[in-house]
Structures are given as structure tokens and as C-alpha cells.
N, C-alpha and C positions, 0 to 999 in steps of 0.2 A: 504494500500500500504506500503510495507516494504522499508525503506530507509537504504541503505548500508552505514554505516558510518565507517570511518577509525579510528581505536583505537589509543591511544597514542603511543603504541609500533609501530603500522603500520606507523603512521605519522613520528615517529623518524627515523625508518629504511628507509622509502621512501626518507626522506630528506637527510639522509646520503648517500644513494645509488646515488641519483641525483647529490649530490655534488661531489662524486667520479667520476661519469661519465663525468660531466662537466670539472672537473679538468684534468682527463686523456685525454679527447678529446682536451681540450684547450692546454695542454702541447705538445701533439703530433702535433697539427696544428702550434703552435708557433715555435716549433723546426724544424719540417720536411717540412712545406709548402713551405718555400722559396727555399729549395733545389729541391723539387719536381717540383715546378712551373718553376724554372730556367732550369731544365733539359728539360721540355716540350718546353719552349720558345726557348732554344738553338737549339733543334731539328727542330722546325718550322722556325727559322731564317736561318738555314743552307741550303745549296743547295745539300746536300748529297743524296737526293732522288727526283724523279720527282713529288712526292706527297706533299712535304713541301710547305708552303706558300712562304718561301724565294725563292725557285726555280722558282715558277710560276711568281713571281714579277721580278726576274732576267732574266728569259728566254725571256720575252717580256715586256719591261718597261711599267708600267701602268700609269705613270704620264706624263703630257705634257712637252716636252722639246723643246727648241727653240735655234737656232743658229743665232746670230746677226753678220753680217759681215759689216765692215766699210772699204771702199776703199780710198786710198790716190791718189788724182789727182795731177799729176805733171804739174803745170800750166805754167811754163816757160821753158818747155823741148825744144821747137822749137828754143830757143836761145842758146842751148848748143853747137851748131857747131860754131857760130860766137863768142861766149864768153865762151870758155871752162872752165874758172874758176868761172863762175857765180854760186851763191849759189842756189841750188834747192829749189823751193817753193811748198809746198803741201797744198791742201785743202781737208779736210775729207768729204767724201760723205757717206750717209747711215743714219741709218742702213738698210741693206737689210736682212729681217728676213725670216728664213726658219723653218718650223716645222720639228723636228727631231725625228725619231723613231728607236729604236734598237731591233733587234731580234738575239738571239744566235743560230747559225747553227752548225750542225754536232757535237753535244755535246756528249762527251765520258766520262763515269765514270771510273776512274782509281782506282786500289787497294790501293794506298797510300793516299787516301782521297783528290785527286785532280780531276779537270775536265779539259779536253782539248776541245777547242771550237774556232769557228770563230765568229766575231762580224759583223753583217750586219747592215749598217746604211742607212736610207732612208731620203731624204730631200725633202720637198715640199715648194715652195715659198708662203709666206703669204703677198700679196700686201697690205691688210688693216693694217697690223702692220708695214709696211715698210715706209721709207721716200725716195721715188724715185722708178724708174722702172728698170727692168733688161735690158732695152734698153738704159739706161744712158751710155754715152760715158766717158771712163776714160783713161787718158794718164798716162803711167807708164814706168819704165825702161824696155827695151826690155829684157825679161827674158831669151829667147833662146840665144840671142847674148851675154848676160852676162855670161851664163853658158859656151858657147863655148870659149869665151875669157879667162875665168878662167881655163878651162881645158888645153888650149894650151899655156898659158902664159909662161911656162917653156920649151916649145918645141923649136926645131930649128927655126931660123929666117925665113928660107924658108917655113916652115909649116905655120907660122903666116902670111907670105905674101900671101900664097895661100888662106888662110881663108879670108884675107882682100879683095882679088880679088873677091872671091865668094860673100862677103858682098856687094861689089860695083855692081856686076853684078845683084844681086837680089834686089838692092835698099834698103837694110836694113838700118835702122836708129838706133840711140841709144835708142829710145823710140818707143812704139807702142800705138796706140789709138784704143781701142776696146770697144764694149758694155760689160756691167757687166756680162751678161749671158755667154758670151764667155770666159771672164777672169776667171769665177768661175767654172761652171759645164759642159757647153757644149764644151768648148775648141775651138781652131781655128787652121787652117792649117798654117804651116810655112815651107818654103823650107829648112830652116836650120835643121829641124827635119829629113827630108829625107836625107839631106847631112850627118848628123852625123851617121845615121843608116848604111850608105854605107861606111864610112871611116873605114879602118881596123886599129883602134887604141884601145888598151885594156883599156885605160883610159876613153873612151867614150862609155857609155852604157845608152842609153835613153829608159826607159821602157814605152813610150807612143807614139802614132801616131799623136795626137793632143795635143796642150798645153792648160792647164787650171789648176788653182790652185787646184781644186777639180775634175778635169776631170777623168773619168773612175772610180770614187769612189762611186757615188750614186748607191745604190742597189747592190754594189759589196760584195760578201761574203768573198773573199780572200784578198782584198786590204790591210787591216790592219795587215795581218799575222795571225798566229795561236797562241793562248794563252794557257797557262797551269796555273791553279789557284787552291788554296786550297778551299775545299768545306765547311770547318768548322764542318764537322761531328764528328771529334775526338777532335777538339779544336776550339771553336768559336773565340778565340783571333787571329786566322790566317785566318778567313773567308775573302774571296775576294782578298787576297794577290796574286799577280802574281809571280809565281816562275820560269816560263820559257816563252820565246817569240821566236817563230820560232824554237822551240825545243832546245834552248840554254839558259843556266842560266846566261851566261856572253856574252855580245855583243862584236863585234870587232871594234866598232865605237869610243870607249873611252878607257881609261886605268884605272887601279886600281879599287877603289870602285865605280867610276862613270860608270863602265861597267857592274856592277851587275844589273840584272833584278829583281826589287822588287817594292813594292808599290801596291796600288789599281788601278784598271782601272778607278775609279771615280764613278762607279755605285753601287758597293756593298762594304760595309765596315764592318770590325770587330768592336766590341764595343771599342771606344777609351778611355772610362773612363775619366781620367784626363791627357792623354798623351799630351806632350808639342809640338808634331809635328806629321804630317801625310804625307806620300809620295804618289804622284800620278804618275803612269807610263803612259807615252805618246808614242804611236807608231810613232807619227809625229816627236818626238825628239829622239826616240830610247833610252830613258833614263827617269829618273823620276824628278819631281819637288817637293820640300819640301814646305808645308804650315805649319805655326807655330800658336800655340794657342794664341788667343788674346781676352780674356774675354768670355762672353756668350751672348745669345740673346734668344728671344722667338718668335716662329712662330706657329700660330694656337693654342695658349695656351700651347705649348710644349717647355720646356727650352732645349737649345742645346749649345754645345761648338762651338765658332767661331774659324776658322782657316783661316789665310790670308797669301798671298805671301809677303815675306820680302826681305831684301837685299841679303840674302844668296841664294835665289832661283836661280838667274842667276849670282852668283858670280863666279869668275875664279881664286880664290886664293888671290885676292887683300885684302879681308877682313877676309877670313876664310881659314885656312890651309886645311880643309877637301875638299874644292872645287877646289884645284889646278889641279886636273885631268881633269877639264873642260877648262883649259887654251888653248887659240887658237891664242895668239898674239894680240888680240883685247882688248881694255879697258873693264873693268868690266861692267856687266849689260846685256850682250847678250851671247847666247850660239850658237856655230857653229854646224850646223846639216849637213854640207857639205858631210861628209863621209856617213851619213845616207841617203842623197838625191842625189845619182848619181853624186857626186862631184860638185853640184851646190853651188855657194857662198852664201848659205842661212844661216841666223841667226835668232834665236827666242829671243824675249824679252817680257817684259810687254808692254801694249799699250802706245804709245807716249813716249817710252823709260823711262817710270816711273821707278824710283829707279836705273837707269843706269847712267854711267859716263856722266856728262854734255856735253862732247865733241860731243856726237851723236846729241843732240838737237841744239848745236851750229853750226854744219855743214850743217843743213837744216833749212828752215823756215816752221812753221806750226805745230810744236809739242807743245802740251799744256797738260802735264800730270795732271790729277786730281785724287787724292787719292780715293775720293768717287766713281768715275766712273771706274777707271782703276785698282783698287786693286782686286786681285783674292780672292774670299771669299767662304768659305764652312762652313755650320753649320751642325753639326752632333749631334744626340741624343746620349748621352754618354753611356747609358745602353745597347742599342740595336745596335748602329752604323748606324741607319737609317738616310740618308741625308734629312734634312729639307729644306735647301736652298742651291742652287748651283749657283754661278755667277763667272765663271772663264774665263778670257780672256788672249790671247797671241797675239803677233804681229809678222808677217813674214816680214823679211827684206832681201834685196839682196845687196851684196857688189859690187859697181861700181868701178872696179879697173883700174888703169892706166896700159896699156899693150903696150909696144913698138912693132911696126910692124903691129898693127891693128889701122888704122887711127882714127876711131870713139872713141877709148879708149886711144889714145896716148897722148892727151893733157889735159885730164880731171884730176880733183883732186879725189883721192881715197875717196869714200864717202859711208857710209852705208845708203842705200835708203829704206825708209819704203814703203811697197807695200799694205798691208792690215792688219787689226787686226780683230779678231773674239772673240766672247764671247758665251759660252754655259750657258744657264739659265734654271733652273727648280726649282719648289717649290712643297713640299708635299701638295696634295690637301686636302680640308677640310674633305672629307669622309674617306680618308686614315688616316688623323690625328686623327679622332674619334676612329678608330680601334687601333691606336698606344696608345692613352690615356687609352683605356680599358686594353691593354696589360700591360701598366705601373702600372695602378691601381691594376690589378689582382695580380701582384707580391707582393703587400702589403695587399690585401684584406684578404687572408687566415691567415696571421700573426695577423692582427687586430682582425679577428674573433676568433682566438685562444686565444688572450688576453681577449676578451670579455667573452668567455666560462670559462676561468680561474676565471674571476671576478664573474661570476654566481656561479661557484663552491665554491668560498670563501663565497659568500652571503649565500648559502645553508648550509655551515658549521656553519656560525653564527646562522642561524635559528635553526639548530640542537642543538647548544649550548643553545639557549633560551628555546627550548622544554625540554631539560634535566634539566635546571635550574628551570623551572616552575613546571614540573610534577615529577621530581625526577626519579631515575633509579629504576623501579619496574618490577618485573616479572609477577605480577598478574594484573588483570583489574577489581578488585572488585568495585571500585568507579564508574564504568560505567554499573553496572548490572541494569536490567530493574526494575523499582519500582513495588512493589506488589508481587514479587517472593521471596520466602524464600531462603536466600543465603545458608542455611545449609541443605536444602532439597536435 
């Protein structure tokens, strides 16, 4: 049996060839892999095509989201007639937890790397996760009466007297006591709604037939309005940023920079890297809220940047010059959304007036802000922008104003009344976290492999040098001739 044996020259040239191959491949991987992988990852993270993973996750959210709602029960409301100056006392009820699901409808791809779409939200009550029943009765400031009083407060005295007569005829009180289900999604009938729809007043435009804080919103495609958003196809740094809302880049509800439509909708994010702030656009506020960088955290083994709500989120120019365009004549810490919500005297804040002027907590009893519970928190993976943890809560308040000519409001002290607060919660699931980890490792795997091949190439160069040193550089192979054969024959 013949054994094929590599000659010294063969060994030397094979070693040299392998070293060159390993070195070239290693250098190419080390230099080009990161850019190539980043290009592939950017494409998959974008929503520029219906086939990308980013689009499929954005189109219908794959992770479980929950909406926690806490109601404020006005326990001494029945004494407000006898003791108009009495301080309102509130007791928090809940949470009433709803599973929340988002589906993007009527998605249109535009030539300028933007998408136009509607956001359809669906809520389903989760009794096992809730503390209380939807049949729980809650006493709260009469929202319709407060809206009517706010709308007509500057009208002629005779108009206010006419409104007052209607209030008396219908037996309206300064408060209502309703089950949670009616105050939230189902809504309830109120004769004031019919009255306002019949009044020929340009300032009164009520867009609902029943009143409920989330009435006519569940399963609605159009309620939140139409969004226009960057798809990230040409620049991932703009992915998810809202550029227009209801076909406008600037709203009419605020002035200056506060009127500009920008920020993420909260579901899809550009890679924040080490940005010190991120904006969230809210259709409920017709504006955005800024969250600021506050360290980092780990979720499911993935490190992310933490962003939280700070004092400037609901500032009105008291602390920061840039927020003066949100000024509404109220102490800092709340934002008027009246113009955004059919002239209702509505204000948004953090829960329990957290980070707001102490006057709001002084005017009512029952507010107990806790940073751990009431801080808006968002954790983003800095390389991909994927949200790891979302826990963002806001409070809805109504201004109970003194209005001469309307008896129920003529003797009271003007007070900002808390009605409810809600928190949206979501966490990246373990299976999706595993996929994210592979993605993050993949960005480094090729580079590390490249350096490994370079190392092998250097090793083979050293072996080549050893072979040269031991055998010398010869062109003949005489020392390896088979014994017994004459070398000169």
C-alpha cells in the first residue's frame, strides 16, 4: 500500500497558503462583519417592509401589555352642599386591570420613508389580576357638569342662569356615583349631554353620546387619530418617531415648541445609545412627555438604559424656560389638555401629583405620592431600541371651578380634583429576550471569529517559520529519496 506523504516543500507551501487564507478571511471578517451585520439588523429592525421582523412585531404587538386603572372615590362629596369649603377627601380604589392589545390598521407606505396608520386598541378586563369589581361604586366630581360650567363661565349671566335652571330641573349634583364599568368603558347616559348637543353654541362640541373616560374607545380604529411615523428604512436613528398627527406637524393646542408633533408612540423606538432623554407622544395630551436617562438596569439578562419622568415632564416654565409654552395659569406639575379635550377643564399629571407643586396635595386629602410606584419608567436596549420594561402612569384631573350664576359651583373653592390614574405595563418576554440576546451576540460573533482566524493565520506563519528554520530553503528533495534506489541513475 502506497502512503502519500507531503514533502517538505509541500508542507511549507501548504502552511503558508493556510496562513494567508486565515489571515485574509480573518481581516475581512474583523473589518467588514460589523458593518454587514449592522446593515442586516437595521433592515430587520425597520418597518420599511411588511416582511421585516420589526414590522411584524409593530403591526400587532407580540408581548402582553396591561392597563392598570386606579379610581379616586370622593368620600365626603355629599357634604359639599352644606359645607362648600370642606376639603375633598379621596380614597384610591383598584387597580382594575385590563389586558391591552394593539393592532395597526390601514397602514400606508409612503415614498419619504414614513408610514401612515391608525392604532386600534382593545381592552379586556382581567378580574384575577384586579383588586375589586367593575360593579364597584365610585363617587367622583360630576364631569359633565364641570365641563358645562367651565364652558359657560365667561358667558352672559342669563346663559348661566338658564344652565342653572336646567341643572335644578334634572336634579344634577356636583358629584355622581356610578359603577366603575360605566365610568370607564361602557359610559352612562346624562341629560346634560343631550342638552349640550342641542345648544347652538360654537364653544360646545361634545363628541360622544354617553360619558365614560374610555367610552367609544375600545376597539375603535379612529379614536386616537391618524399617525405618520418614520419607518427607519433610510435611517434607523429616526425609527418610530412620529412626524405628523392628524396630518399636521404642529398642533393648534399649544404654542411654540410645545406644539410640535414629535417623539415615539411608546411602542417602537430608535436605538437611543446613550441619549440623555427620550420623548413620548401622547394623543391623550396632544403633545409629548420627556423621560430622562437615569442609570441602567437588567431585564432577562439584557442590560438596558433606564429613562424616568422628572420635574420637567409637567413643568410650565417654573423650573425650565423650555416648558413655558405649556403654561396655563396653574402651579407647576400639571398640564392643561382642555383645548385638546373639547374645552373640558382637564389636566394631566403624574399619579398622586408626584413631582407637582405641593398646593395640589394640600387642597385635597388622600394623595400619597410614592416614587417607586408613581415614577414613569422605561428601559430601552441601547443598541436596538427594543423596550425591555415599560411602566408609565399618568393621572387625569378635573378643575372644580367657582362659577357665579350656577348654584352648585358658586360657593365652592376652586380645586383640582383627581379622578383616576392609569399605568401601562409591559415586559419583554423570556422567549423574545432569547432572540434579542442572539441578535446582540451575533453583532460581535463575526468580529470575534475574524480575530480568531487572524490568530490561526499568525500561528501558521510561525509554523512556516519553524519549517524553514529546521529544513532550510531547498529546491530539491534528495534527502527524502527512497532507500535502495541509485540517486544518479
